C-alpha positions, 0 to 999 in steps of 0.5 A: 500500500502506498500512502497518498494525500489529496493534491487537488480537486479539479473541474473538467472544462467540458463537463460539470464532473470533478476529479480528485487528484491524489499524490503519493506522499513520498513519490511523484505518482498521481491518481486521478479519480472522477467524483461527483460534485457533492463529494468534491464539495464535501472533500473541500469543506473537510480539508478547509475545516469548514463548518456547515449549519447542519451536518453534511452526509460525511459529517453525519457518518463521522458522528455516527462512527464516533457515537458508536465508539468506533474509530476510523483508522485509514481508508484504502483505494483497493481496486479498479474494475471496469473503470470504477474505483473501489475503496474500504474504510478501515474501522476499529470497533469493540477491539475488532478491525472492520473493513467497510466497502465505500466509494473512494469519494465518500471514503476520502471525504470521511478521511479528511474529516477524521484526519486519517491516512489515505492509502492506495493499493500498489496494483491500482497505482500501477494501473491508473497512476501517472507521473507528471513532469515538474519541468517548467514550460515543458510537456509532461514526459508520458509513455504511450501507455500513460497517454492511453490511461489519461485520455478521459482526463485530457482536459483536466491534465492539460490545464493542471498547474503543478505549482498549485499541487505543491501548495495544497 
């Protein structure tokens, strides 16, 4: 498993969809995951520590977990099947470790609220991860396989500002 951090959330120029971009904590690979608008907003609110007048779904989930005496330990993006990512929320409850199936966007929104590590299985990162060149003024150095994997994210990648990634 590779520890990741939320690098940024971007909006596609030709669609209203969002993409969360995870970056290796101790490396150069990035993992773009398409997410919904609500989940993107929830992740941003969680990162910024914003308070809403009423709890959002991910705040409610955190409260329920805490009220039951459980603890979120980490989240893991576990698989990529048929262009769909899968994740687990790892909990400890009553001394037992549990894994709860979740969409990565929901798991990430919870992780930023409870401040736990975000991991990605190595096989997922090998399949869908990308390395962006940080050389200013140059196109990223991508292999043909990486270009094929990036095709659905072209408009976002073309407008990606690496300086913004390092600041977040």
